[in-house]
N, CA, C, O and the ligand as a Tripos MOL2 file, in Angstrom:
@<TRIPOS>MOLECULE
protein
  273   271    69     0     0
PROTEIN
NO_CHARGES

@<TRIPOS>ATOM
      1 N           3.1230  -10.7260  -21.9610 N.3       1 MET1
      2 CA          3.9870  -10.5330  -20.6570 C.3       1 MET1
      3 C           4.2450   -9.0710  -20.5920 C.2       1 MET1
      4 O           4.7070   -8.4480  -21.5470 O.2       1 MET1
      5 N           3.9450   -8.5430  -19.4660 N.am      2 SER2
      6 CA          4.0200   -7.1840  -19.1340 C.3       2 SER2
      7 C           5.2690   -6.8510  -18.2470 C.2       2 SER2
      8 O           5.6310   -7.6750  -17.4070 O.2       2 SER2
      9 N           5.8960   -5.7410  -18.3990 N.am      3 LEU3
     10 CA          7.0060   -5.3430  -17.5660 C.3       3 LEU3
     11 C           6.4540   -4.3660  -16.5640 C.2       3 LEU3
     12 O           6.2100   -3.1820  -16.7950 O.2       3 LEU3
     13 N           6.2780   -5.0360  -15.3600 N.am      4 ASN4
     14 CA          5.9960   -4.2130  -14.2460 C.3       4 ASN4
     15 C           7.0110   -3.6780  -13.5450 C.2       4 ASN4
     16 O           7.8500   -4.4250  -13.0420 O.2       4 ASN4
     17 N           7.0920   -2.2910  -13.4040 N.am      5 PRO5
     18 CA          8.2660   -1.6670  -12.7320 C.3       5 PRO5
     19 C           8.5060   -2.1360  -11.3180 C.2       5 PRO5
     20 O           9.6260   -2.2320  -10.8150 O.2       5 PRO5
     21 N           7.4340   -2.4040  -10.7530 N.am      6 GLU6
     22 CA          7.4590   -2.8670   -9.2310 C.3       6 GLU6
     23 C           8.1570   -4.2240   -9.1040 C.2       6 GLU6
     24 O           8.6770   -4.5680   -8.0430 O.2       6 GLU6
     25 N           8.1600   -4.9560  -10.1510 N.am      7 SER7
     26 CA          8.7670   -6.3680  -10.0840 C.3       7 SER7
     27 C          10.3290   -6.1790  -10.0360 C.2       7 SER7
     28 O          11.0780   -7.0020   -9.5100 O.2       7 SER7
     29 N          10.6950   -5.1520  -10.5640 N.am      8 ARG8
     30 CA         12.2260   -5.0490  -10.8580 C.3       8 ARG8
     31 C          12.9280   -4.8820   -9.5550 C.2       8 ARG8
     32 O          14.1390   -5.1030   -9.5220 O.2       8 ARG8
     33 N          12.3020   -4.5190   -8.4880 N.am      9 THR9
     34 CA         12.9600   -4.3420   -7.1370 C.3       9 THR9
     35 C          13.1240   -5.6360   -6.3200 C.2       9 THR9
     36 O          13.8610   -5.7460   -5.3410 O.2       9 THR9
     37 N          12.3240   -6.6310   -6.8580 N.am     10 SER10
     38 CA         12.3710   -7.7380   -6.0130 C.3      10 SER10
     39 C          13.4350   -8.8540   -6.5520 C.2      10 SER10
     40 O          13.4380   -9.3280   -7.6880 O.2      10 SER10
     41 N          14.3350   -9.1690   -5.4970 N.am     11 ASP11
     42 CA         15.2790  -10.1560   -5.9360 C.3      11 ASP11
     43 C          14.7400  -11.5300   -5.8630 C.2      11 ASP11
     44 O          13.6720  -11.7780   -5.3040 O.2      11 ASP11
     45 N          15.5580  -12.5120   -6.4880 N.am     12 PRO12
     46 CA         15.1480  -13.7990   -6.4390 C.3      12 PRO12
     47 C          14.7690  -14.4100   -5.1500 C.2      12 PRO12
     48 O          15.6120  -14.2990   -4.2600 O.2      12 PRO12
     49 N          13.7010  -15.0180   -4.8720 N.am     13 GLY13
     50 CA         13.2870  -15.5390   -3.5740 C.3      13 GLY13
     51 C          12.4890  -14.5840   -2.7600 C.2      13 GLY13
     52 O          11.8560  -14.9560   -1.7730 O.2      13 GLY13
     53 N          12.5210  -13.2870   -3.1960 N.am     14 ALA14
     54 CA         11.5530  -12.2820   -2.4920 C.3      14 ALA14
     55 C          10.3010  -12.7840   -2.7900 C.2      14 ALA14
     56 O          10.0390  -13.3600   -3.8460 O.2      14 ALA14
     57 N           9.4130  -12.5580   -1.7680 N.am     15 GLY15
     58 CA          8.0300  -12.8170   -1.8350 C.3      15 GLY15
     59 C           7.7160  -14.0770   -1.1640 C.2      15 GLY15
     60 O           6.5640  -14.3110   -0.7990 O.2      15 GLY15
     61 N           8.7890  -15.0000   -0.9600 N.am     16 ILE16
     62 CA          8.6080  -16.2860   -0.4210 C.3      16 ILE16
     63 C           8.2790  -16.1810    1.1380 C.2      16 ILE16
     64 O           7.4940  -16.9190    1.7330 O.2      16 ILE16
     65 N           9.0050  -15.1520    1.6870 N.am     17 HIS17
     66 CA          8.8070  -14.8260    3.1260 C.3      17 HIS17
     67 C           7.8770  -13.6840    3.4330 C.2      17 HIS17
     68 O           7.7140  -13.3190    4.5970 O.2      17 HIS17
     69 N           7.3080  -13.1520    2.4970 N.am     18 GLU18
     70 CA          6.3370  -12.1280    2.5660 C.3      18 GLU18
     71 C           5.0910  -12.7860    3.1250 C.2      18 GLU18
     72 O           4.8770  -13.9970    3.0870 O.2      18 GLU18
     73 N           4.2390  -11.8100    3.6800 N.am     19 ASN19
     74 CA          2.7530  -12.2590    3.9160 C.3      19 ASN19
     75 C           2.1250  -12.1530    2.6560 C.2      19 ASN19
     76 O           2.1040  -11.1050    2.0100 O.2      19 ASN19
     77 N           1.5720  -13.3030    2.2620 N.am     20 HIS20
     78 CA          0.7630  -13.1640    1.0360 C.3      20 HIS20
     79 C          -0.5060  -13.8820    1.3130 C.2      20 HIS20
     80 O          -0.4360  -15.0540    1.6820 O.2      20 HIS20
     81 N          -1.7030  -13.2840    1.1690 N.am     21 TYR21
     82 CA         -2.8430  -13.9000    1.3610 C.3      21 TYR21
     83 C          -3.6520  -14.1260    0.0130 C.2      21 TYR21
     84 O          -3.3110  -13.5560   -1.0240 O.2      21 TYR21
     85 N          -4.6790  -14.9390    0.0750 N.am     22 CYS22
     86 CA         -5.5140  -15.0370   -1.0610 C.3      22 CYS22
     87 C          -5.7280  -13.8710   -1.8790 C.2      22 CYS22
     88 O          -6.0680  -12.8490   -1.2830 O.2      22 CYS22
     89 N          -5.5820  -13.8250   -3.2430 N.am     23 SER23
     90 CA         -5.8160  -12.6650   -3.9670 C.3      23 SER23
     91 C          -7.2800  -12.2250   -4.1260 C.2      23 SER23
     92 O          -7.5950  -11.1350   -4.6040 O.2      23 SER23
     93 N          -8.2170  -13.2180   -3.6570 N.am     24 ILE24
     94 CA         -9.5470  -12.9180   -3.7030 C.3      24 ILE24
     95 C          -9.9040  -11.9090   -2.5540 C.2      24 ILE24
     96 O          -9.8100  -12.2960   -1.3890 O.2      24 ILE24
     97 N         -10.2820  -10.7160   -2.8210 N.am     25 ALA25
     98 CA        -10.4610   -9.6170   -1.7610 C.3      25 ALA25
     99 C         -11.2660  -10.0910   -0.6980 C.2      25 ALA25
    100 O         -10.9400   -9.7640    0.4430 O.2      25 ALA25
    101 N         -12.2330  -10.7850   -0.8680 N.am     26 SER26
    102 CA        -13.2570  -11.1890    0.1920 C.3      26 SER26
    103 C         -12.7270  -12.4090    1.0230 C.2      26 SER26
    104 O         -13.3130  -12.8000    2.0320 O.2      26 SER26
    105 N         -11.6690  -12.9410    0.5760 N.am     27 CYS27
    106 CA        -11.1170  -14.1710    1.2270 C.3      27 CYS27
    107 C          -9.8580  -13.6960    2.1140 C.2      27 CYS27
    108 O          -8.8970  -13.0820    1.6500 O.2      27 CYS27
    109 N         -10.0050  -14.0600    3.4100 N.am     28 ARG28
    110 CA         -8.9820  -13.8430    4.2450 C.3      28 ARG28
    111 C          -7.8770  -14.8330    4.6020 C.2      28 ARG28
    112 O          -7.0460  -14.7010    5.5010 O.2      28 ARG28
    113 N          -8.0170  -15.9190    3.6860 N.am     29 LYS29
    114 CA         -7.2390  -17.0730    3.8880 C.3      29 LYS29
    115 C          -5.6900  -16.8990    3.4610 C.2      29 LYS29
    116 O          -5.3250  -16.0720    2.6250 O.2      29 LYS29
    117 N          -4.9200  -17.6900    4.0700 N.am     30 TRP30
    118 CA         -3.4580  -17.6910    3.5910 C.3      30 TRP30
    119 C          -3.3770  -18.0680    2.1830 C.2      30 TRP30
    120 O          -4.0200  -19.0410    1.7880 O.2      30 TRP30
    121 N          -2.5500  -17.2980    1.2880 N.am     31 GLY31
    122 CA         -2.3880  -17.8580    0.0050 C.3      31 GLY31
    123 C          -1.3080  -18.6900   -0.2080 C.2      31 GLY31
    124 O          -0.2340  -18.2490   -0.6160 O.2      31 GLY31
    125 N          -1.5240  -20.0020    0.0620 N.am     32 GLY32
    126 CA         -0.3380  -20.8980   -0.0740 C.3      32 GLY32
    127 C           0.0940  -21.4170   -1.4170 C.2      32 GLY32
    128 O           1.0670  -22.1510   -1.5870 O.2      32 GLY32
    129 N          -0.8020  -20.9240   -2.4620 N.am     33 LEU33
    130 CA         -0.3670  -21.4690   -3.8040 C.3      33 LEU33
    131 C          -0.2580  -20.2590   -4.6800 C.2      33 LEU33
    132 O          -1.2110  -19.5010   -4.8570 O.2      33 LEU33
    133 N           0.8550  -20.1010   -5.1930 N.am     34 GLY34
    134 CA          1.2230  -19.0650   -6.0050 C.3      34 GLY34
    135 C           1.3970  -19.2670   -7.4610 C.2      34 GLY34
    136 O           1.8480  -20.3500   -7.8350 O.2      34 GLY34
    137 N           1.1160  -18.4190   -8.2670 N.am     35 TYR35
    138 CA          1.2730  -18.5800   -9.7470 C.3      35 TYR35
    139 C           1.9470  -17.4050  -10.4170 C.2      35 TYR35
    140 O           1.5420  -16.2670  -10.1810 O.2      35 TYR35
    141 N           2.8970  -17.6100  -11.1920 N.am     36 SER36
    142 CA          3.5130  -16.4650  -11.9980 C.3      36 SER36
    143 C           3.6430  -16.9200  -13.4420 C.2      36 SER36
    144 O           3.9260  -18.0840  -13.7270 O.2      36 SER36
    145 N           3.4460  -16.0490  -14.2690 N.am     37 ARG37
    146 CA          3.6120  -16.4980  -15.7490 C.3      37 ARG37
    147 C           5.1090  -16.5760  -16.0840 C.2      37 ARG37
    148 O           5.4910  -17.1040  -17.1290 O.2      37 ARG37
    149 N           5.8250  -16.1230  -15.3200 N.am     38 GLY38
    150 CA          7.2270  -16.3230  -15.6570 C.3      38 GLY38
    151 C           8.2160  -15.6950  -14.7970 C.2      38 GLY38
    152 O           7.8370  -14.8860  -13.9500 O.2      38 GLY38
    153 N           9.4800  -15.9940  -14.9330 N.am     39 THR39
    154 CA         10.4760  -15.3020  -13.8970 C.3      39 THR39
    155 C          10.5120  -13.7980  -14.0640 C.2      39 THR39
    156 O          10.6730  -13.2610  -15.1600 O.2      39 THR39
    157 N          10.3500  -13.1240  -12.8900 N.am     40 GLY40
    158 CA         10.3290  -11.6440  -12.8550 C.3      40 GLY40
    159 C           8.9730  -11.2270  -12.9340 C.2      40 GLY40
    160 O           8.7190  -10.0930  -12.5280 O.2      40 GLY40
    161 N           7.8910  -12.0590  -13.4610 N.am     41 ASP41
    162 CA          6.6850  -11.5740  -13.2520 C.3      41 ASP41
    163 C           6.0080  -11.7170  -11.8770 C.2      41 ASP41
    164 O           6.2690  -12.6330  -11.0990 O.2      41 ASP41
    165 N           5.1600  -10.7830  -11.6520 N.am     42 LYS42
    166 CA          4.7000  -10.5610  -10.2190 C.3      42 LYS42
    167 C           3.8080  -12.0190   -9.8740 C.2      42 LYS42
    168 O           2.9730  -12.4790  -10.6540 O.2      42 LYS42
    169 N           4.1610  -12.6260   -8.5640 N.am     43 MET43
    170 CA          3.5390  -13.8030   -8.2740 C.3      43 MET43
    171 C           2.0680  -13.3600   -7.7410 C.2      43 MET43
    172 O           1.9450  -12.3010   -7.1260 O.2      43 MET43
    173 N           1.0880  -14.1090   -7.9670 N.am     44 THR44
    174 CA         -0.2110  -13.9510   -7.3910 C.3      44 THR44
    175 C          -0.5450  -15.2230   -6.6030 C.2      44 THR44
    176 O          -0.3390  -16.3550   -7.0410 O.2      44 THR44
    177 N          -1.0890  -14.9400   -5.3770 N.am     45 TRP45
    178 CA         -1.2230  -16.0920   -4.3960 C.3      45 TRP45
    179 C          -2.8630  -16.2370   -4.3180 C.2      45 TRP45
    180 O          -3.6590  -15.3220   -4.5270 O.2      45 TRP45
    181 N          -3.1620  -17.5060   -3.9940 N.am     46 TRP46
    182 CA         -4.4300  -17.9280   -3.7220 C.3      46 TRP46
    183 C          -4.4820  -19.0240   -2.5230 C.2      46 TRP46
    184 O          -3.5330  -19.7830   -2.3220 O.2      46 TRP46
    185 N          -5.5480  -19.0420   -1.8230 N.am     47 CYS47
    186 CA         -5.8120  -20.1990   -0.9740 C.3      47 CYS47
    187 C          -6.1790  -21.3380   -1.9670 C.2      47 CYS47
    188 O          -6.4680  -21.1200   -3.1440 O.2      47 CYS47
    189 N          -6.1450  -22.5490   -1.4070 N.am     48 ALA48
    190 CA         -6.3220  -23.6210   -2.2130 C.3      48 ALA48
    191 C          -7.8960  -23.7590   -2.8950 C.2      48 ALA48
    192 O          -8.1260  -24.3480   -3.9520 O.2      48 ALA48
    193 N          -8.8190  -23.1420   -2.1230 N.am     49 LYS49
    194 CA        -10.1260  -23.0950   -2.6930 C.3      49 LYS49
    195 C         -10.2990  -22.2000   -3.9480 C.2      49 LYS49
    196 O         -11.1290  -22.4400   -4.8250 O.2      49 LYS49
    197 N          -9.4650  -21.1750   -3.9590 N.am     50 HIS50
    198 CA         -9.6390  -20.0240   -4.9330 C.3      50 HIS50
    199 C          -8.7230  -20.2810   -6.0860 C.2      50 HIS50
    200 O          -8.9960  -19.7900   -7.1820 O.2      50 HIS50
    201 N          -7.5690  -21.0770   -5.9030 N.am     51 TYR51
    202 CA         -6.5650  -21.1870   -6.8920 C.3      51 TYR51
    203 C          -7.1550  -21.6080   -8.1410 C.2      51 TYR51
    204 O          -7.8800  -22.5990   -8.2270 O.2      51 TYR51
    205 N          -6.7880  -20.7130   -9.2960 N.am     52 PRO52
    206 CA         -7.6040  -20.9730  -10.5290 C.3      52 PRO52
    207 C          -6.9330  -21.9110  -11.6230 C.2      52 PRO52
    208 O          -7.4240  -22.1170  -12.7330 O.2      52 PRO52
    209 N          -5.6910  -22.4730  -11.1340 N.am     53 HIS53
    210 CA         -5.0910  -23.1830  -12.0450 C.3      53 HIS53
    211 C          -5.0400  -24.7500  -11.7470 C.2      53 HIS53
    212 O          -4.1960  -25.4660  -12.2870 O.2      53 HIS53
    213 N          -5.8920  -25.1870  -10.9480 N.am     54 TRP54
    214 CA         -6.1160  -26.5960  -10.7660 C.3      54 TRP54
    215 C          -6.5170  -27.2720  -11.9740 C.2      54 TRP54
    216 O          -7.2000  -26.6460  -12.7840 O.2      54 TRP54
    217 N          -6.1770  -28.4980  -12.2110 N.am     55 PRO55
    218 CA         -6.8680  -29.3500  -13.1140 C.3      55 PRO55
    219 C          -8.2030  -29.4750  -12.6680 C.2      55 PRO55
    220 O          -8.4820  -29.4400  -11.4700 O.2      55 PRO55
    221 N          -9.2330  -29.6520  -13.7580 N.am     56 GLU56
    222 CA        -10.5730  -29.4570  -13.4970 C.3      56 GLU56
    223 C         -11.0900  -30.3030  -12.3890 C.2      56 GLU56
    224 O         -11.9670  -29.8490  -11.6520 O.2      56 GLU56
    225 N         -10.5720  -31.5980  -12.2020 N.am     57 HIS57
    226 CA        -11.2670  -32.4360  -11.4020 C.3      57 HIS57
    227 C         -10.8510  -32.1760   -9.8820 C.2      57 HIS57
    228 O         -11.5710  -32.5320   -8.9490 O.2      57 HIS57
    229 N          -9.6320  -31.5250   -9.7140 N.am     58 ILE58
    230 CA         -9.2690  -31.0950   -8.4430 C.3      58 ILE58
    231 C         -10.1500  -29.7030   -8.0140 C.2      58 ILE58
    232 O         -10.5270  -29.4440   -6.8710 O.2      58 ILE58
    233 N         -10.3550  -28.9640   -9.0990 N.am     59 ALA59
    234 CA        -11.1020  -27.7570   -8.7430 C.3      59 ALA59
    235 C         -12.4060  -28.1740   -8.2320 C.2      59 ALA59
    236 O         -12.8710  -27.7050   -7.1930 O.2      59 ALA59
    237 N         -13.0020  -29.0480   -8.9470 N.am     60 ALA60
    238 CA        -14.3270  -29.7230   -8.5380 C.3      60 ALA60
    239 C         -14.4380  -30.0400   -7.1540 C.2      60 ALA60
    240 O         -15.3800  -29.7060   -6.4350 O.2      60 ALA60
    241 N         -13.3920  -30.7280   -6.7940 N.am     61 LYS61
    242 CA        -13.3930  -31.2960   -5.3570 C.3      61 LYS61
    243 C         -13.2560  -30.0390   -4.3080 C.2      61 LYS61
    244 O         -13.8710  -30.1260   -3.2450 O.2      61 LYS61
    245 N         -12.5420  -28.9860   -4.5570 N.am     62 TYR62
    246 CA        -12.5810  -27.8760   -3.7440 C.3      62 TYR62
    247 C         -13.8330  -27.2040   -3.7270 C.2      62 TYR62
    248 O         -14.2720  -26.7520   -2.6690 O.2      62 TYR62
    249 N         -14.5040  -27.0860   -4.9030 N.am     63 ALA63
    250 CA        -15.7020  -26.3940   -4.9010 C.3      63 ALA63
    251 C         -16.7880  -26.9960   -4.1200 C.2      63 ALA63
    252 O         -17.7640  -26.3170   -3.8000 O.2      63 ALA63
    253 N         -16.6780  -28.1930   -3.8040 N.am     64 THR64
    254 CA        -17.7370  -29.0320   -3.0840 C.3      64 THR64
    255 C         -17.3880  -28.9500   -1.5780 C.2      64 THR64
    256 O         -18.2670  -29.2500   -0.7710 O.2      64 THR64
    257 N         -16.1020  -28.5440   -1.1210 N.am     65 GLU65
    258 CA        -16.0000  -28.4550    0.2460 C.3      65 GLU65
    259 C         -16.4180  -27.2880    1.0720 C.2      65 GLU65
    260 O         -16.2920  -26.1540    0.6100 O.2      65 GLU65
    261 N         -16.8610  -27.4690    2.1460 N.am     66 PRO66
    262 CA        -17.3510  -26.2610    2.8960 C.3      66 PRO66
    263 C         -16.2570  -25.1670    2.9260 C.2      66 PRO66
    264 O         -15.0670  -25.4780    2.8730 O.2      66 PRO66
    265 N         -16.6530  -23.9400    3.0090 N.am     67 ALA67
    266 CA        -15.8580  -22.8700    3.0900 C.3      67 ALA67
    267 C         -15.0750  -22.6030    4.3780 C.2      67 ALA67
    268 O         -14.1940  -21.7570    4.5290 O.2      67 ALA67
    269 N         -15.5150  -23.4130    5.2200 N.am     68 GLU68
    270 CA        -14.9120  -23.5890    6.7490 C.3      68 GLU68
    271 C         -15.4540  -22.5980    7.5010 C.2      68 GLU68
    272 O         -15.1670  -22.5000    8.6940 O.2      68 GLU68
    273 ZN         -9.3080  -17.6310   -1.0800 Zn       69 ZN69
@<TRIPOS>BOND
     1     1     2 1
     2     2     3 1
     3     3     4 2
     4     3     5 am
     5     5     6 1
     6     6     7 1
     7     7     8 2
     8     7     9 am
     9     9    10 1
    10    10    11 1
    11    11    12 2
    12    11    13 am
    13    13    14 1
    14    14    15 1
    15    15    16 2
    16    15    17 am
    17    17    18 1
    18    18    19 1
    19    19    20 2
    20    19    21 am
    21    21    22 1
    22    22    23 1
    23    23    24 2
    24    23    25 am
    25    25    26 1
    26    26    27 1
    27    27    28 2
    28    27    29 am
    29    29    30 1
    30    30    31 1
    31    31    32 2
    32    31    33 am
    33    33    34 1
    34    34    35 1
    35    35    36 2
    36    35    37 am
    37    37    38 1
    38    38    39 1
    39    39    40 2
    40    39    41 am
    41    41    42 1
    42    42    43 1
    43    43    44 2
    44    43    45 am
    45    45    46 1
    46    46    47 1
    47    47    48 2
    48    47    49 am
    49    49    50 1
    50    50    51 1
    51    51    52 2
    52    51    53 am
    53    53    54 1
    54    54    55 1
    55    55    56 2
    56    55    57 am
    57    57    58 1
    58    58    59 1
    59    59    60 2
    60    59    61 am
    61    61    62 1
    62    62    63 1
    63    63    64 2
    64    63    65 am
    65    65    66 1
    66    66    67 1
    67    67    68 2
    68    67    69 am
    69    69    70 1
    70    70    71 1
    71    71    72 2
    72    71    73 am
    73    73    74 1
    74    74    75 1
    75    75    76 2
    76    75    77 am
    77    77    78 1
    78    78    79 1
    79    79    80 2
    80    79    81 am
    81    81    82 1
    82    82    83 1
    83    83    84 2
    84    83    85 am
    85    85    86 1
    86    86    87 1
    87    87    88 2
    88    87    89 am
    89    89    90 1
    90    90    91 1
    91    91    92 2
    92    91    93 am
    93    93    94 1
    94    94    95 1
    95    95    96 2
    96    95    97 am
    97    97    98 1
    98    98    99 1
    99    99   100 2
   100    99   101 am
   101   101   102 1
   102   102   103 1
   103   103   104 2
   104   103   105 am
   105   105   106 1
   106   106   107 1
   107   107   108 2
   108   107   109 am
   109   109   110 1
   110   110   111 1
   111   111   112 2
   112   111   113 am
   113   113   114 1
   114   114   115 1
   115   115   116 2
   116   115   117 am
   117   117   118 1
   118   118   119 1
   119   119   120 2
   120   119   121 am
   121   121   122 1
   122   122   123 1
   123   123   124 2
   124   123   125 am
   125   125   126 1
   126   126   127 1
   127   127   128 2
   128   127   129 am
   129   129   130 1
   130   130   131 1
   131   131   132 2
   132   131   133 am
   133   133   134 1
   134   134   135 1
   135   135   136 2
   136   135   137 am
   137   137   138 1
   138   138   139 1
   139   139   140 2
   140   139   141 am
   141   141   142 1
   142   142   143 1
   143   143   144 2
   144   143   145 am
   145   145   146 1
   146   146   147 1
   147   147   148 2
   148   147   149 am
   149   149   150 1
   150   150   151 1
   151   151   152 2
   152   151   153 am
   153   153   154 1
   154   154   155 1
   155   155   156 2
   156   155   157 am
   157   157   158 1
   158   158   159 1
   159   159   160 2
   160   159   161 am
   161   161   162 1
   162   162   163 1
   163   163   164 2
   164   163   165 am
   165   165   166 1
   166   166   167 1
   167   167   168 2
   168   167   169 am
   169   169   170 1
   170   170   171 1
   171   171   172 2
   172   171   173 am
   173   173   174 1
   174   174   175 1
   175   175   176 2
   176   175   177 am
   177   177   178 1
   178   178   179 1
   179   179   180 2
   180   179   181 am
   181   181   182 1
   182   182   183 1
   183   183   184 2
   184   183   185 am
   185   185   186 1
   186   186   187 1
   187   187   188 2
   188   187   189 am
   189   189   190 1
   190   190   191 1
   191   191   192 2
   192   191   193 am
   193   193   194 1
   194   194   195 1
   195   195   196 2
   196   195   197 am
   197   197   198 1
   198   198   199 1
   199   199   200 2
   200   199   201 am
   201   201   202 1
   202   202   203 1
   203   203   204 2
   204   203   205 am
   205   205   206 1
   206   206   207 1
   207   207   208 2
   208   207   209 am
   209   209   210 1
   210   210   211 1
   211   211   212 2
   212   211   213 am
   213   213   214 1
   214   214   215 1
   215   215   216 2
   216   215   217 am
   217   217   218 1
   218   218   219 1
   219   219   220 2
   220   219   221 am
   221   221   222 1
   222   222   223 1
   223   223   224 2
   224   223   225 am
   225   225   226 1
   226   226   227 1
   227   227   228 2
   228   227   229 am
   229   229   230 1
   230   230   231 1
   231   231   232 2
   232   231   233 am
   233   233   234 1
   234   234   235 1
   235   235   236 2
   236   235   237 am
   237   237   238 1
   238   238   239 1
   239   239   240 2
   240   239   241 am
   241   241   242 1
   242   242   243 1
   243   243   244 2
   244   243   245 am
   245   245   246 1
   246   246   247 1
   247   247   248 2
   248   247   249 am
   249   249   250 1
   250   250   251 1
   251   251   252 2
   252   251   253 am
   253   253   254 1
   254   254   255 1
   255   255   256 2
   256   255   257 am
   257   257   258 1
   258   258   259 1
   259   259   260 2
   260   259   261 am
   261   261   262 1
   262   262   263 1
   263   263   264 2
   264   263   265 am
   265   265   266 1
   266   266   267 1
   267   267   268 2
   268   267   269 am
   269   269   270 1
   270   270   271 1
   271   271   272 2
@<TRIPOS>SUBSTRUCTURE
     1 MET1         2 RESIDUE 1 A MET
     2 SER2         6 RESIDUE 1 A SER
     3 LEU3        10 RESIDUE 1 A LEU
     4 ASN4        14 RESIDUE 1 A ASN
     5 PRO5        18 RESIDUE 1 A PRO
     6 GLU6        22 RESIDUE 1 A GLU
     7 SER7        26 RESIDUE 1 A SER
     8 ARG8        30 RESIDUE 1 A ARG
     9 THR9        34 RESIDUE 1 A THR
    10 SER10       38 RESIDUE 1 A SER
    11 ASP11       42 RESIDUE 1 A ASP
    12 PRO12       46 RESIDUE 1 A PRO
    13 GLY13       50 RESIDUE 1 A GLY
    14 ALA14       54 RESIDUE 1 A ALA
    15 GLY15       58 RESIDUE 1 A GLY
    16 ILE16       62 RESIDUE 1 A ILE
    17 HIS17       66 RESIDUE 1 A HIS
    18 GLU18       70 RESIDUE 1 A GLU
    19 ASN19       74 RESIDUE 1 A ASN
    20 HIS20       78 RESIDUE 1 A HIS
    21 TYR21       82 RESIDUE 1 A TYR
    22 CYS22       86 RESIDUE 1 A CYS
    23 SER23       90 RESIDUE 1 A SER
    24 ILE24       94 RESIDUE 1 A ILE
    25 ALA25       98 RESIDUE 1 A ALA
    26 SER26      102 RESIDUE 1 A SER
    27 CYS27      106 RESIDUE 1 A CYS
    28 ARG28      110 RESIDUE 1 A ARG
    29 LYS29      114 RESIDUE 1 A LYS
    30 TRP30      118 RESIDUE 1 A TRP
    31 GLY31      122 RESIDUE 1 A GLY
    32 GLY32      126 RESIDUE 1 A GLY
    33 LEU33      130 RESIDUE 1 A LEU
    34 GLY34      134 RESIDUE 1 A GLY
    35 TYR35      138 RESIDUE 1 A TYR
    36 SER36      142 RESIDUE 1 A SER
    37 ARG37      146 RESIDUE 1 A ARG
    38 GLY38      150 RESIDUE 1 A GLY
    39 THR39      154 RESIDUE 1 A THR
    40 GLY40      158 RESIDUE 1 A GLY
    41 ASP41      162 RESIDUE 1 A ASP
    42 LYS42      166 RESIDUE 1 A LYS
    43 MET43      170 RESIDUE 1 A MET
    44 THR44      174 RESIDUE 1 A THR
    45 TRP45      178 RESIDUE 1 A TRP
    46 TRP46      182 RESIDUE 1 A TRP
    47 CYS47      186 RESIDUE 1 A CYS
    48 ALA48      190 RESIDUE 1 A ALA
    49 LYS49      194 RESIDUE 1 A LYS
    50 HIS50      198 RESIDUE 1 A HIS
    51 TYR51      202 RESIDUE 1 A TYR
    52 PRO52      206 RESIDUE 1 A PRO
    53 HIS53      210 RESIDUE 1 A HIS
    54 TRP54      214 RESIDUE 1 A TRP
    55 PRO55      218 RESIDUE 1 A PRO
    56 GLU56      222 RESIDUE 1 A GLU
    57 HIS57      226 RESIDUE 1 A HIS
    58 ILE58      230 RESIDUE 1 A ILE
    59 ALA59      234 RESIDUE 1 A ALA
    60 ALA60      238 RESIDUE 1 A ALA
    61 LYS61      242 RESIDUE 1 A LYS
    62 TYR62      246 RESIDUE 1 A TYR
    63 ALA63      250 RESIDUE 1 A ALA
    64 THR64      254 RESIDUE 1 A THR
    65 GLU65      258 RESIDUE 1 A GLU
    66 PRO66      262 RESIDUE 1 A PRO
    67 ALA67      266 RESIDUE 1 A ALA
    68 GLU68      270 RESIDUE 1 A GLU
    69 ZN69       273 GROUP 0 **** ****
């Protein structure tokens, strides 16, 4: 766990109403799925297709869907 100075300025709930897009640079989709390793850690967001924390059977389902 790293202490990122930037995260200290964000109050609880901050980020929820921010614009956050998929963290994959080439992907312009909305990042509806966030993951943080813990309270106070920076939240990272992904679209459903790029979200890396799906159980494997769900990830496989997204991998077969057209990119739209
Ligand atoms: Zn994406």
